[in-house]
Backbone bond lengths (Angstrom), bond angles and torsions (degrees), N, CA, C in turn:
res aa  C-N    CA-C-N  psi(-1)  N-CA   C-N-CA  omega(-1)  CA-C   N-CA-C  phi
1 M - - - 1.445 - - 1.521 108.32 -
2 T 1.279 115.27 137.54 1.450 118.81 -179.22 1.517 110.92 -74.16
3 R 1.319 113.32 162.99 1.461 119.35 179.47 1.533 111.40 -60.86
4 D 1.346 116.91 -37.78 1.462 120.56 179.04 1.521 111.77 -63.22
5 K 1.328 117.35 -40.96 1.463 120.48 179.46 1.524 110.85 -66.47
6 T 1.321 116.36 -37.41 1.462 119.49 176.14 1.528 110.02 -64.14
7 A 1.324 116.46 -42.89 1.468 120.20 178.82 1.528 110.90 -60.79
8 V 1.321 116.68 -40.53 1.468 120.78 178.45 1.525 110.02 -63.98
9 S 1.318 117.07 -43.61 1.464 120.56 -179.96 1.531 111.40 -64.25
10 L 1.321 117.36 -41.78 1.470 120.85 177.29 1.526 110.45 -62.40
11 R 1.313 117.10 -41.04 1.469 121.75 178.93 1.527 109.88 -64.49
12 Q 1.335 117.07 -41.75 1.459 120.20 178.26 1.531 110.81 -62.48
13 M 1.320 116.03 -42.06 1.457 119.64 177.83 1.532 110.03 -59.18
14 L 1.317 116.19 -47.37 1.462 120.42 -179.11 1.522 111.53 -63.04
15 D 1.312 117.09 -49.75 1.463 120.56 -176.77 1.527 111.78 -60.38
16 H 1.324 116.39 -43.18 1.461 119.28 -178.34 1.527 111.63 -73.68
17 A 1.313 117.67 -34.24 1.468 120.14 175.77 1.527 110.29 -64.31
18 L 1.324 116.63 -42.47 1.470 120.40 176.48 1.525 110.76 -60.21
19 E 1.322 115.94 -39.77 1.460 119.92 179.93 1.533 110.98 -64.94
20 V 1.321 117.18 -43.44 1.473 120.67 178.39 1.524 110.16 -60.46
21 V 1.320 116.20 -48.58 1.472 119.76 -178.51 1.533 110.06 -60.61
22 G 1.315 116.57 -39.87 1.473 119.99 177.76 1.513 112.35 -64.14
23 I 1.311 117.21 -42.94 1.466 121.02 179.07 1.523 110.90 -62.95
24 L 1.322 117.15 -40.09 1.462 121.09 -174.62 1.527 114.08 -85.82
25 E 1.304 117.54 -3.10 1.464 119.84 -179.18 1.532 110.48 -58.06
26 G 1.320 115.48 120.19 1.459 121.45 178.13 1.518 114.95 75.36
27 V 1.320 117.79 9.06 1.462 121.87 -177.92 1.527 109.46 -99.89
28 D 1.328 116.22 122.52 1.461 117.96 176.97 1.527 109.99 -86.16
29 L 1.317 116.05 171.86 1.455 121.50 -174.89 1.528 111.33 -59.49
30 R 1.300 117.02 -43.74 1.467 120.24 -178.45 1.539 110.61 -61.31
31 Q 1.314 116.90 -44.06 1.472 120.12 177.45 1.526 110.58 -61.20
32 F 1.326 115.80 -44.19 1.457 120.50 -178.93 1.525 110.94 -61.89
33 Q 1.318 116.51 -46.51 1.459 120.41 -178.13 1.523 112.60 -66.75
34 S 1.316 117.68 -29.79 1.467 120.24 -176.25 1.526 113.21 -90.44
35 D 1.311 118.51 -10.34 1.466 121.49 -179.13 1.531 108.90 -102.02
36 R 1.308 115.69 95.15 1.465 121.73 -174.19 1.524 112.30 -57.61
37 L 1.317 117.69 -44.42 1.464 119.66 -179.42 1.524 111.33 -64.76
38 M 1.320 116.24 -39.97 1.457 119.59 179.38 1.530 110.80 -64.77
39 N 1.328 117.04 -47.52 1.460 116.78 -176.62 1.523 111.53 -70.74
40 L 1.317 118.55 -31.36 1.465 119.47 174.00 1.522 111.04 -63.89
41 A 1.334 116.29 -43.14 1.465 120.26 -179.61 1.523 110.82 -63.63
42 V 1.315 116.90 -47.15 1.469 120.51 -177.77 1.523 111.07 -66.13
43 V 1.315 117.41 -43.01 1.460 120.50 178.62 1.530 109.22 -59.68
44 H 1.319 116.88 -44.72 1.462 119.72 -179.42 1.528 111.14 -65.04
45 L 1.307 118.48 -41.32 1.466 121.18 178.78 1.523 111.16 -63.79
46 V 1.330 117.43 -40.39 1.465 120.82 177.79 1.532 109.37 -64.76
47 E 1.307 116.31 -38.43 1.466 120.18 176.69 1.535 110.70 -62.22
48 I 1.319 117.03 -42.64 1.464 120.98 178.67 1.528 110.82 -64.03
49 I 1.321 117.39 -39.96 1.467 121.26 177.47 1.537 109.10 -57.91
50 G 1.312 116.69 -44.39 1.459 120.69 179.08 1.509 112.68 -66.15
51 E 1.310 117.27 -38.22 1.464 120.36 177.85 1.519 110.24 -66.12
52 A 1.325 116.86 -42.64 1.468 120.42 178.07 1.531 109.96 -63.85
53 A 1.327 117.06 -40.50 1.473 120.33 178.33 1.517 110.73 -61.30
54 N 1.305 116.55 -38.12 1.458 121.30 179.59 1.530 111.65 -65.83
55 R 1.297 117.08 -22.82 1.471 121.64 -179.19 1.526 112.88 -90.10
56 V 1.313 117.48 -7.38 1.463 120.96 176.74 1.526 107.19 -72.09
57 S 1.306 115.85 133.78 1.464 120.08 -176.66 1.528 111.54 -59.58
58 A 1.317 115.20 152.74 1.460 121.00 178.12 1.524 110.93 -59.60
59 D 1.325 116.92 -37.46 1.468 120.61 178.04 1.521 110.97 -62.50
60 A 1.330 116.53 -44.73 1.469 120.20 179.98 1.518 110.16 -67.17
61 Q 1.317 117.21 -38.80 1.461 119.87 176.96 1.531 110.51 -61.02
62 A 1.326 116.57 -41.48 1.467 120.88 179.17 1.525 111.18 -66.09
63 R 1.325 117.02 -38.02 1.472 121.00 179.11 1.525 111.87 -67.25
64 H 1.304 116.23 -27.71 1.463 121.39 -177.34 1.533 109.06 -117.95
65 S 1.301 114.72 59.76 1.470 121.33 -173.87 1.524 113.16 -69.45
66 G 1.321 118.21 -9.69 1.458 121.35 176.91 1.521 112.77 -74.42
67 I 1.315 116.46 -12.67 1.463 120.57 176.96 1.527 107.71 -88.44
68 P 1.325 117.33 131.64 1.471 120.21 -179.90 1.538 111.30 -79.21
69 W 1.319 115.86 70.82 1.464 122.02 -173.74 1.526 112.18 -52.88
70 L 1.317 116.07 -49.51 1.463 119.79 -175.28 1.528 111.31 -62.42
71 E 1.316 117.01 -42.01 1.460 120.39 179.88 1.527 111.09 -64.51
72 I 1.317 116.53 -40.92 1.474 120.84 179.51 1.529 109.92 -64.62
73 I 1.310 116.19 -45.75 1.467 121.03 -179.72 1.531 110.50 -67.15
74 N 1.325 116.70 -39.65 1.469 119.51 178.42 1.521 111.71 -64.36
75 M 1.337 117.58 -37.24 1.458 120.65 177.36 1.520 109.73 -61.79
76 R 1.319 116.88 -41.02 1.460 121.34 176.95 1.521 110.16 -60.60
77 N 1.329 116.67 -43.88 1.461 120.41 -178.77 1.525 111.97 -64.80
78 V 1.316 116.74 -39.67 1.464 120.53 177.34 1.527 109.87 -61.95
79 I 1.326 116.53 -44.62 1.466 120.32 -179.69 1.527 110.68 -66.10
80 A 1.312 117.04 -46.29 1.464 120.81 -175.16 1.519 112.31 -68.28
81 H 1.316 116.96 -37.43 1.463 119.80 -173.91 1.515 113.36 -103.41
82 G 1.321 116.37 -14.51 1.463 119.69 179.25 1.510 110.03 -126.47
83 Y 1.328 115.50 37.78 1.467 121.47 -174.67 1.521 113.12 -55.06
84 D 1.307 116.75 -26.32 1.460 119.83 -178.08 1.534 112.79 -81.90
85 I 1.334 116.40 -6.24 1.467 119.45 -179.04 1.531 111.47 -130.06
86 V 1.321 117.19 27.97 1.465 121.11 -179.02 1.527 109.53 -65.07
87 D 1.307 115.81 130.33 1.461 123.29 177.78 1.529 107.79 -83.62
88 L 1.332 116.30 102.27 1.465 120.25 -176.35 1.521 112.19 -64.14
89 E 1.310 117.36 -32.21 1.466 119.07 177.32 1.528 110.53 -64.27
90 A 1.322 116.76 -40.79 1.463 120.24 178.21 1.526 110.96 -64.26
91 V 1.317 117.46 -41.29 1.463 121.08 178.32 1.523 110.18 -64.49
92 W 1.317 117.12 -43.08 1.466 122.26 179.09 1.538 110.05 -60.66
93 K 1.338 116.19 -43.68 1.468 120.44 178.30 1.528 111.53 -64.26
94 V 1.317 117.16 -38.93 1.473 120.63 175.93 1.532 109.09 -57.27
95 G 1.319 115.65 -46.87 1.465 119.91 -178.98 1.516 113.47 -62.99
96 L 1.308 116.66 -36.22 1.466 120.37 -177.38 1.525 113.78 -88.15
97 E 1.331 117.17 -35.50 1.456 120.54 -171.68 1.523 114.13 -105.80
98 D 1.315 117.02 -38.62 1.464 120.00 -172.78 1.524 113.80 -94.07
99 L 1.321 116.78 -34.50 1.469 118.08 -176.06 1.524 114.71 -73.50
100 P 1.337 120.69 -37.12 1.471 117.65 178.55 1.536 113.84 -57.58
101 P 1.356 119.98 -45.30 1.462 117.90 176.38 1.535 112.80 -66.69
102 L 1.336 116.89 -34.01 1.459 120.11 176.68 1.519 110.41 -63.13
103 I 1.318 116.23 -41.33 1.471 121.02 178.18 1.520 109.90 -57.77
104 S 1.320 116.78 -46.02 1.473 120.36 -179.49 1.521 111.40 -59.54
105 V 1.319 116.74 -44.54 1.469 120.82 -179.67 1.526 110.19 -65.80
106 L 1.324 116.70 -44.95 1.465 119.68 -179.85 1.529 111.35 -63.67
107 Q 1.320 116.91 -38.12 1.471 119.65 177.49 1.520 110.78 -62.75
108 E 1.320 116.81 -39.14 1.476 120.15 176.58 1.512 111.25 -64.13
109 I 1.319 116.49 -44.41 1.468 120.92 -178.52 1.526 110.15 -63.84
110 I 1.302 115.87 -46.47 1.466 121.40 -175.60 1.527 111.30 -78.07
111 G 1.333 115.62 -25.34 1.456 119.54 -176.16 1.511 111.60 82.22
112 D 1.321 114.81 35.16 1.465 121.80 -176.05 1.517 107.59 -111.57
113 D 1.305 116.50 121.50 1.468 119.91 179.40 1.526 112.51 -89.83
114 G 1.343 115.64 6.24 1.453 119.57 177.38 1.502 114.31 87.45
115 S 1.323 117.84 -0.52 1.457 118.74 -178.25 1.509 111.82 -96.92
């Protein structure tokens, strides 16, 4: 994969992670579980993050070993292949606990201060 394609994938990961965090701001688990459109949107965005992570070159993944590449990609696989048994609580926790630190790392890599 070329460097440009890796850069695009990293940007997609960042943009979609920011979107998930924005959607979940102030949303508790019960609200998330009961809002079908919200949980469909967040699940799909998390799936896209995993797909983009899977497209990041092995070299880039090795250079940025602080990112849990395998876990991100595995989450995508669970959603894509086990869509009928997605654990919404786990997805909600990813959005609240795992994506904010990922956003910080991706912003450092990309050189994006979020503005």
